[in-house]
KELO-777281 format. One line per 5 residues: number of its first residue (from 1); their letters; for each residue y, x, z of N, C-alpha, C. Coordinates in nm, 2 decimals, padded with zeros to 4 digits. Atoms other than C-alpha are relative to their C-alpha. Layout:
N
NUM> a> Y,X,Z,Y,X,Z,Y,X,Z  ...
//
This chain:
221
1> mkpqr> 00.13,-00.08,00.02,-01.57,-00.38,-02.74,-00.05,00.03,00.14  00.07,-00.03,-00.13,-01.82,-00.32,-02.46,00.03,00.15,00.03  -00.02,-00.14,-00.03,-01.74,00.00,-02.27,-00.13,00.08,00.00  00.11,-00.08,00.00,-01.98,00.29,-02.31,-00.01,00.07,00.13  00.02,-00.07,-00.13,-02.13,00.44,-01.99,-00.03,00.14,-00.02
6> eggla> 00.02,-00.14,00.00,-02.13,00.80,-01.92,00.01,00.05,00.15  -00.01,-00.05,-00.14,-02.22,00.96,-01.58,00.03,-00.10,00.10  -00.01,00.10,-00.10,-02.23,00.63,-01.40,00.12,-00.08,-00.01  -00.11,00.08,00.03,-01.89,00.52,-01.52,00.01,-00.04,-00.14  -00.01,00.05,00.14,-01.78,00.33,-01.82,00.13,00.05,-00.07
11> vamar> -00.13,-00.04,00.06,-01.53,00.46,-02.07,00.03,-00.11,-00.10  -00.05,00.12,00.08,-01.33,00.18,-02.23,00.03,00.05,-00.13  -00.02,-00.05,00.13,-01.34,00.21,-02.60,00.12,-00.07,-00.07  -00.11,00.07,00.06,-01.08,-00.06,-02.69,00.13,00.06,00.04  -00.13,-00.06,-00.02,-00.72,00.06,-02.72,00.00,00.14,00.05
16> sydql> 00.02,-00.14,-00.05,-00.83,00.42,-02.67,00.10,00.09,-00.06  -00.08,-00.11,00.06,-00.61,00.72,-02.71,-00.07,00.08,-00.10  00.09,-00.07,00.09,-00.91,00.86,-02.89,00.02,00.16,00.01  -00.02,-00.14,-00.03,-00.86,01.21,-02.73,-00.11,00.05,00.09  00.09,-00.06,-00.08,-01.11,01.43,-02.58,00.07,00.08,00.11
21> cpval> -00.09,-00.06,-00.11,-00.90,01.49,-02.27,-00.02,-00.08,00.12  00.02,00.08,-00.12,-00.97,01.38,-01.91,00.13,-00.09,00.03  -00.11,00.09,-00.04,-00.61,01.25,-01.87,00.00,-00.12,-00.09  00.00,00.12,00.09,-00.63,01.03,-02.18,-00.12,-00.08,00.02  00.11,00.09,-00.03,-00.98,00.91,-02.09,00.02,-00.07,00.13
26> sldml> -00.04,00.08,-00.12,-00.85,00.81,-01.75,00.09,-00.11,-00.03  -00.10,00.11,00.03,-00.56,00.62,-01.90,-00.07,-00.10,-00.09  00.07,00.10,00.07,-00.81,00.45,-02.14,-00.06,-00.10,00.10  00.06,00.09,-00.10,-00.98,00.31,-01.83,00.10,-00.07,00.08  -00.08,00.04,-00.10,-00.69,00.26,-01.60,00.14,-00.05,-00.05
31> gdrwt> -00.14,00.02,00.05,-00.38,00.22,-01.83,00.05,-00.14,-00.01  -00.05,00.14,00.02,-00.37,-00.16,-01.86,00.09,-00.04,00.12  -00.09,00.05,-00.10,-00.09,-00.33,-01.67,-00.08,-00.08,00.11  00.05,00.06,-00.12,-00.19,-00.44,-01.31,-00.14,00.07,00.04  00.12,-00.06,-00.04,-00.51,-00.23,-01.31,00.01,00.09,00.12
36> vpllr> -00.02,-00.09,-00.12,-00.39,00.04,-01.08,00.05,-00.07,00.12  -00.04,00.07,-00.12,-00.20,-00.19,-00.84,-00.12,-00.08,00.06  00.11,00.08,-00.06,-00.53,-00.40,-00.80,-00.10,00.11,00.06  00.07,-00.10,-00.06,-00.72,-00.08,-00.73,00.06,00.06,00.12  -00.07,-00.04,-00.12,-00.46,00.03,-00.49,-00.02,-00.11,00.13
41> dllwh> 00.02,00.10,-00.11,-00.49,-00.31,-00.29,-00.14,00.01,00.05  00.14,00.00,-00.04,-00.87,-00.29,-00.28,-00.02,00.13,00.08  00.02,-00.12,-00.08,-00.84,00.07,-00.16,00.06,00.00,00.14  -00.08,00.00,-00.11,-00.58,00.01,00.10,-00.05,-00.11,00.10  00.02,00.13,-00.08,-00.70,-00.34,00.23,-00.15,-00.03,00.00
46> gpqrf> 00.14,00.03,00.00,-01.07,-00.34,00.16,-00.04,-00.13,-00.08  00.05,00.11,00.08,-01.27,-00.63,00.02,00.10,-00.12,00.01  -00.10,00.11,00.00,-01.05,-00.92,-00.08,-00.05,-00.12,-00.09  00.02,00.12,00.08,-01.08,-01.27,-00.21,00.09,-00.01,-00.12  -00.08,00.01,00.13,-00.94,-01.37,-00.56,00.14,-00.04,00.04
51> nemle> -00.14,00.04,-00.03,-00.64,-01.55,-00.40,00.07,00.10,00.08  -00.07,-00.10,-00.08,-00.57,-01.27,-00.16,00.05,00.11,-00.09  -00.06,-00.10,00.10,-00.52,-01.04,-00.46,00.12,-00.05,-00.07  -00.11,00.06,00.06,-00.28,-01.28,-00.61,00.12,00.00,00.09  -00.11,00.02,-00.08,-00.06,-01.33,-00.31,00.11,00.11,00.00
56> pnpgl> -00.10,-00.10,00.00,00.11,-00.99,-00.29,00.05,00.04,-00.14  -00.04,-00.05,00.14,00.15,-00.96,-00.67,00.05,-00.12,-00.08  -00.05,00.12,00.07,00.37,-01.26,-00.78,00.01,00.00,-00.15  -00.01,00.00,00.14,00.39,-01.14,-01.13,-00.13,00.00,-00.07  00.13,00.00,00.06,00.02,-01.15,-01.18,-00.06,-00.14,00.00
61> spall> 00.05,00.14,00.02,-00.13,-01.47,-01.32,-00.15,00.00,00.03  00.15,00.01,-00.03,-00.48,-01.60,-01.22,-00.09,00.04,-00.13  00.07,-00.03,00.12,-00.59,-01.57,-01.59,-00.01,00.16,-00.02  00.00,-00.15,00.02,-00.48,-01.20,-01.61,-00.08,00.07,00.11  00.08,-00.06,-00.11,-00.64,-01.12,-01.27,-00.14,-00.02,-00.03
66> sqrla> 00.14,00.02,00.03,-00.97,-01.26,-01.39,-00.03,00.10,-00.11  00.03,-00.10,00.09,-00.95,-01.04,-01.70,-00.01,00.14,00.05  00.01,-00.14,-00.05,-00.87,-00.73,-01.51,-00.11,00.03,00.09  00.12,-00.01,-00.09,-01.14,-00.79,-01.25,-00.12,00.02,-00.09  00.11,-00.01,00.09,-01.39,-00.85,-01.53,-00.02,00.14,-00.06
71> rlide> 00.00,-00.14,00.05,-01.30,-00.52,-01.69,-00.04,00.10,00.10  00.03,-00.10,-00.11,-01.31,-00.33,-01.36,-00.15,-00.01,00.04  00.14,00.01,-00.03,-01.65,-00.47,-01.29,-00.09,00.06,-00.11  00.08,-00.06,00.12,-01.78,-00.37,-01.64,00.01,00.15,00.00  -00.02,-00.14,-00.01,-01.64,-00.03,-01.58,-00.06,00.07,00.12
76> glver> 00.07,-00.06,-00.12,-01.83,00.01,-01.25,00.09,00.04,00.10  -00.09,-00.04,-00.10,-01.52,00.05,-01.04,00.01,-00.10,00.11  -00.01,00.11,-00.09,-01.53,-00.29,-00.87,-00.13,-00.08,-00.01  00.12,00.09,00.00,-01.81,-00.52,-00.76,00.04,-00.13,00.07  -00.02,00.12,-00.06,-01.82,-00.88,-00.67,-00.12,-00.03,00.10
81> ieagg> 00.10,00.02,-00.11,-02.00,-00.97,-00.34,00.03,-00.13,00.06  -00.01,00.12,-00.08,-02.07,-01.28,-00.14,00.01,00.04,00.14  -00.02,-00.04,-00.14,-01.93,-01.23,00.21,00.09,-00.10,00.07  -00.09,00.10,-00.08,-01.78,-01.46,00.48,00.02,-00.14,-00.06  00.00,00.13,00.06,-01.88,-01.77,00.29,00.07,-00.01,-00.13
86> gahyr> -00.06,00.01,00.13,-01.72,-01.68,-00.04,00.00,00.13,-00.07  00.00,-00.12,00.08,-01.67,-01.43,-00.32,00.10,00.10,00.04  -00.10,-00.10,-00.03,-01.50,-01.11,-00.24,-00.02,00.11,-00.11  00.00,-00.12,00.09,-01.42,-00.80,-00.46,00.03,00.12,00.08  -00.01,-00.12,-00.07,-01.45,-00.45,-00.34,-00.03,00.12,-00.10
91> ltspg> 00.02,-00.12,00.08,-01.44,-00.09,-00.48,-00.15,00.04,00.01  00.13,-00.07,-00.01,-01.77,00.07,-00.56,00.02,00.15,00.04  -00.01,-00.16,-00.03,-01.84,00.44,-00.47,00.08,00.07,-00.11  -00.07,-00.07,00.11,-01.72,00.55,-00.82,00.15,-00.05,00.00  -00.13,00.06,-00.01,-01.42,00.32,-00.77,00.09,00.07,00.10
96> rrvep> -00.07,-00.07,-00.11,-01.32,00.50,-00.45,00.05,00.14,-00.04  -00.05,-00.13,00.05,-01.26,00.81,-00.66,00.15,-00.01,-00.04  -00.14,00.01,00.03,-00.92,00.66,-00.74,00.09,00.04,00.11  -00.07,-00.02,-00.12,-00.81,00.74,-00.39,00.11,00.11,-00.01  -00.10,-00.12,00.02,-00.64,01.09,-00.47,00.10,-00.03,-00.10
101> liaal> -00.10,00.04,00.11,-00.48,00.93,-00.78,00.10,-00.09,00.05  -00.10,00.09,-00.06,-00.32,00.65,-00.58,00.09,00.06,00.09  -00.09,-00.07,-00.09,-00.20,00.89,-00.32,00.10,00.09,-00.08  -00.09,-00.09,00.08,-00.05,01.12,-00.59,00.11,-00.09,-00.06  -00.11,00.09,00.05,00.13,00.82,-00.75,00.09,-00.04,00.10
106> ydfgt> -00.08,00.04,-00.11,00.25,00.71,-00.42,00.10,00.10,00.03  -00.08,-00.12,-00.04,00.39,01.06,-00.34,00.11,00.01,-00.12  -00.09,-00.02,00.12,00.54,01.08,-00.70,00.11,-00.11,00.00  -00.09,00.11,00.01,00.70,00.73,-00.68,00.09,-00.02,00.11  -00.08,00.02,-00.12,00.85,00.75,-00.33,00.14,00.05,-00.02
111> pllte> -00.14,-00.03,00.02,01.16,00.95,-00.43,00.07,-00.09,-00.10  -00.07,00.08,00.11,01.22,00.70,-00.71,00.04,-00.14,00.07  -00.03,00.12,-00.08,01.26,00.42,-00.44,00.16,-00.03,-00.01  -00.14,00.03,00.00,01.60,00.25,-00.47,00.01,-00.13,00.08  -00.01,00.13,-00.07,01.73,-00.06,-00.28,-00.04,-00.11,-00.09
116> aslsd> 00.05,00.11,00.09,01.67,-00.27,-00.58,-00.16,00.00,-00.01  00.14,-00.01,00.02,01.31,-00.15,-00.61,-00.08,-00.02,00.12  00.06,00.01,-00.13,01.23,-00.18,-00.24,-00.04,-00.14,00.03  00.03,00.14,-00.02,01.05,-00.51,-00.23,-00.05,-00.03,00.15  00.05,00.04,-00.13,00.94,-00.70,00.08,-00.14,00.06,00.03
121> gmiay> 00.13,-00.05,-00.01,00.58,-00.61,00.02,-00.01,00.14,00.01  00.01,-00.14,00.00,00.65,-00.25,-00.03,00.03,00.06,00.14  -00.03,-00.04,-00.13,00.80,-00.22,00.31,-00.13,-00.01,00.09  00.12,00.00,-00.08,00.48,-00.34,00.47,-00.11,00.09,-00.05  00.09,-00.10,00.05,00.27,-00.12,00.24,00.03,00.13,00.06
126> ifrra> -00.04,-00.13,-00.05,00.46,00.18,00.36,-00.05,00.02,00.15  00.05,00.00,-00.15,00.36,00.10,00.73,-00.16,00.01,-00.01  00.15,00.00,00.02,00.00,00.03,00.62,-00.05,00.14,-00.04  00.04,-00.12,00.05,-00.02,00.36,00.44,00.02,00.10,00.12  -00.02,-00.10,-00.11,00.13,00.55,00.74,-00.11,-00.01,00.10
131> ardng> 00.11,00.01,-00.10,-00.13,00.40,00.97,-00.13,00.06,-00.05  00.13,-00.05,00.04,-00.41,00.49,00.74,00.00,00.16,-00.02  00.00,-00.14,00.04,-00.30,00.85,00.65,00.03,00.09,00.11  -00.04,-00.10,-00.10,-00.18,00.99,00.97,-00.10,00.05,00.11  00.11,-00.04,-00.09,-00.50,01.00,01.17,00.05,00.04,00.13
136> hrlwd> -00.03,-00.04,-00.14,-00.45,01.21,01.49,00.15,-00.02,00.04  -00.15,00.00,-00.04,-00.06,01.18,01.47,00.03,-00.14,00.05  -00.03,00.13,-00.06,-00.10,00.81,01.56,-00.01,00.01,00.15  00.00,-00.02,-00.15,-00.18,00.94,01.91,00.13,00.05,00.06  -00.13,-00.04,-00.05,00.17,01.06,01.93,00.09,-00.12,00.05
141> ipraa> -00.07,00.13,-00.04,00.28,00.69,01.98,-00.02,00.00,00.14  00.01,-00.02,-00.14,00.36,00.70,02.35,-00.06,-00.12,00.08  00.05,00.11,-00.08,00.26,00.35,02.45,-00.02,-00.12,-00.09  00.03,00.12,00.08,00.14,00.01,02.33,00.13,-00.10,00.01  -00.12,00.10,00.00,00.41,-00.24,02.22,-00.01,-00.08,-00.13
146> klslv> -00.03,00.07,00.12,00.49,-00.52,01.98,00.15,00.03,-00.04  -00.14,-00.03,00.04,00.80,-00.46,01.77,00.03,-00.07,-00.13  -00.05,00.06,00.12,01.00,-00.60,01.50,00.10,00.09,-00.07  -00.09,-00.09,00.08,01.18,-00.41,01.22,00.07,-00.09,-00.11  -00.07,00.07,00.10,01.45,-00.58,01.01,00.06,00.11,-00.10
151> vgdtr> -00.05,-00.09,00.11,01.53,-00.39,00.68,00.08,-00.09,-00.09  -00.08,00.09,00.08,01.83,-00.56,00.52,-00.02,-00.14,00.06  00.03,00.14,-00.04,01.72,-00.92,00.54,-00.15,-00.03,00.01  00.15,00.01,00.00,01.34,-00.85,00.55,-00.06,00.04,00.13  00.06,-00.03,-00.14,01.15,-00.86,00.88,-00.15,00.04,-00.02
156> vdlea> 00.14,-00.05,-00.01,00.83,-00.67,00.94,-00.04,00.01,00.14  00.05,00.00,-00.14,00.63,-00.72,01.26,-00.12,00.09,00.01  00.10,-00.11,-00.02,00.41,-00.44,01.40,-00.05,-00.01,00.14  00.05,-00.04,-00.13,00.18,-00.36,01.68,-00.03,00.15,00.00  00.02,-00.14,-00.01,00.16,-00.01,01.79,-00.04,00.05,00.14
161> gpgml> 00.05,-00.06,-00.13,00.00,00.21,02.05,-00.06,00.13,-00.02  00.06,-00.11,00.02,-00.17,00.53,02.10,-00.12,-00.01,-00.08  00.11,00.01,00.10,-00.40,00.58,01.80,00.00,-00.13,-00.09  00.00,00.12,00.07,-00.29,00.25,01.64,00.13,-00.04,-00.05  -00.12,00.05,00.06,-00.03,00.11,01.41,-00.05,-00.10,-00.10
166> rvvae> 00.04,00.10,00.11,-00.07,-00.22,01.21,00.11,-00.10,-00.01  -00.08,00.11,00.03,00.13,-00.48,01.04,-00.06,-00.13,00.04  00.06,00.13,-00.05,00.08,-00.83,01.19,00.08,-00.11,-00.08  -00.05,00.12,00.07,00.13,-01.17,01.02,00.09,-00.09,00.08  -00.07,00.09,-00.09,00.25,-01.36,01.32,00.11,00.07,00.08
171> pdhdp> -00.11,-00.07,-00.08,00.60,-01.25,01.46,-00.01,-00.03,00.14  -00.02,00.02,-00.15,00.64,-01.20,01.83,00.14,-00.04,00.03  -00.14,00.05,-00.02,00.94,-01.40,01.95,00.07,00.09,00.10  -00.07,-00.09,-00.09,01.01,-01.14,02.22,-00.06,00.13,00.00  00.06,-00.14,00.02,00.90,-00.80,02.09,00.07,00.09,00.10
176> alrmr> -00.06,-00.10,-00.11,00.95,-00.51,02.34,00.09,00.09,-00.07  -00.08,-00.08,00.07,01.11,-00.31,02.06,00.06,-00.07,-00.12  -00.06,00.06,00.12,01.36,-00.43,01.79,00.07,00.11,-00.07  -00.07,-00.10,00.09,01.48,-00.21,01.51,00.07,-00.07,-00.12  -00.07,00.06,00.12,01.73,-00.30,01.24,00.07,00.12,-00.07
181> msraa> -00.06,-00.10,00.08,01.85,-00.09,00.96,00.03,-00.05,-00.15  -00.03,00.04,00.13,02.00,-00.10,00.61,-00.12,00.04,-00.10  00.11,-00.05,00.09,01.76,-00.07,00.31,00.02,00.14,-00.05  -00.03,-00.14,00.03,01.93,00.25,00.22,-00.05,00.10,00.11  00.04,-00.08,-00.11,01.86,00.39,00.56,-00.15,00.01,00.00
186> fiela> 00.15,00.00,-00.01,01.49,00.28,00.55,-00.05,00.09,-00.12  00.05,-00.09,00.11,01.44,00.46,00.21,00.02,00.14,00.04  -00.02,-00.14,-00.04,01.59,00.78,00.35,-00.10,00.04,00.11  00.11,-00.02,-00.11,01.35,00.75,00.65,-00.14,00.02,-00.07  00.13,00.00,00.06,01.05,00.67,00.43,-00.03,00.12,-00.09
191> tgrrs> 00.02,-00.11,00.09,01.11,00.96,00.20,00.02,00.13,00.07  -00.01,-00.12,-00.08,01.17,01.21,00.48,00.14,00.07,-00.01  -00.12,-00.06,00.03,01.53,01.28,00.38,00.09,-00.01,00.13  -00.09,00.03,-00.11,01.67,01.16,00.72,-00.09,-00.04,00.12  00.06,00.03,-00.12,01.57,01.11,01.08,00.06,-00.14,00.05
196> laaai> -00.06,00.11,-00.06,01.60,00.79,01.28,00.11,00.03,00.09  -00.11,-00.03,-00.08,01.83,00.97,01.52,00.13,00.01,-00.08  -00.13,-00.01,00.09,02.07,01.05,01.23,00.05,-00.14,-00.04  -00.04,00.14,00.05,02.06,00.69,01.11,00.07,-00.08,00.12  -00.06,00.06,-00.12,02.13,00.57,01.47,00.15,00.05,00.02
201> edata> -00.13,-00.07,-00.03,02.42,00.82,01.50,00.11,-00.06,-00.09  -00.11,00.05,00.09,02.61,00.68,01.19,-00.01,-00.15,-00.01  00.00,00.16,-00.02,02.52,00.31,01.28,-00.07,-00.06,-00.13  00.07,00.07,00.10,02.30,00.25,00.97,-00.13,-00.05,00.05  00.12,00.06,-00.07,02.01,00.18,01.21,00.04,-00.02,00.15
206> qvegd> -00.02,00.04,-00.14,02.00,00.01,01.55,-00.13,-00.02,00.07  00.13,00.02,-00.08,01.73,00.02,01.82,00.03,-00.06,00.13  -00.01,00.07,-00.12,01.70,-00.22,02.11,-00.14,00.03,00.07  00.12,-00.03,-00.07,01.43,-00.09,02.35,-00.03,00.15,00.01  00.04,-00.13,-00.01,01.23,00.23,02.38,00.03,00.09,-00.12
211> rdlae> -00.04,-00.07,00.12,01.40,00.48,02.15,-00.11,00.11,-00.04  00.11,-00.09,00.03,01.12,00.74,02.19,-00.11,-00.06,-00.07  00.10,00.08,00.07,00.87,00.48,02.08,00.04,-00.02,-00.14  -00.05,00.02,00.14,01.09,00.40,01.78,-00.01,00.13,-00.08  00.00,-00.13,00.07,01.13,00.76,01.68,-00.14,00.04,-00.03
216> aimal> 00.14,-00.05,00.03,00.75,00.83,01.71,-00.05,-00.09,-00.11  00.06,00.10,00.11,00.67,00.52,01.48,00.07,00.04,-00.14  -00.06,-00.02,00.13,00.93,00.60,01.21,-00.03,00.14,-00.04  00.04,-00.14,00.04,00.83,00.97,01.21,-00.13,00.00,-00.07  00.14,00.00,00.07,00.49,00.87,01.07,00.02,-00.04,-00.15
221> l> -00.02,00.04,00.14,00.65,00.74,00.74,00.00,00.12,-00.09
//
C-alpha cells in the first residue's frame, strides 16, 4: 500500500503496528530489515552509489537493496540524484532526522559488542564515528602520521593529525605508528572500559612508535 504523507514524511501503512504512538509509527517506517543500516551508511558516509551500499553489507542482496531504497524514497527519507557521472543516493533533510536515533542505537549497542560480533567493517566504522563525533578533541592529536592498527587478524589503516582522523583504503608499507591488540582489548578500549596504557601493561596491546600519539587516537573511541 502506498504510504500516506503527513507533515512532509510518509507513514508506511503496510505491516503497521496500528498504534497511535510515536515509537510504533517510527517502527512502521524504519522497522524493516536493513533499513536502519542503510540510513546509517548514508548518514556517516554521505551520498553513495548503489554498489557502494552493497559492499559493506554482504548479507544484503541487490534485489532487497532496490526494494529498501524504493521505500525510503517513497517515504521522503532518501533521494536519488545524478552526480559524478552516475546515480547516487543521499538523505533528504527529513532523512537526516535519523541522526540522533542512529547515535542512540550505536551507544546502546556498543556494550553488546563481543569478539564474535566485532566484524572487520565495524572496526573501521568505530574510527569513522570517532572522527565525526569528536570535533575539537581531534586537535588533541599531537602530530600528523600514517598508522596501522591490527585487531586480531584485521588491519585498519589510518591517517591522523591535529584536527583530522580518517580511515584510508590503501595501506602504507612503512607507517610511522603501528599498533596491535587482541579483539577483546579493542572492545574494552572502544567501550571506555579500559585505557591503552592498561592494555599495553598486560601485553594485550603493543605499540611501535609514538605512544603519546597512539594514546591520543585511541582516547577518541
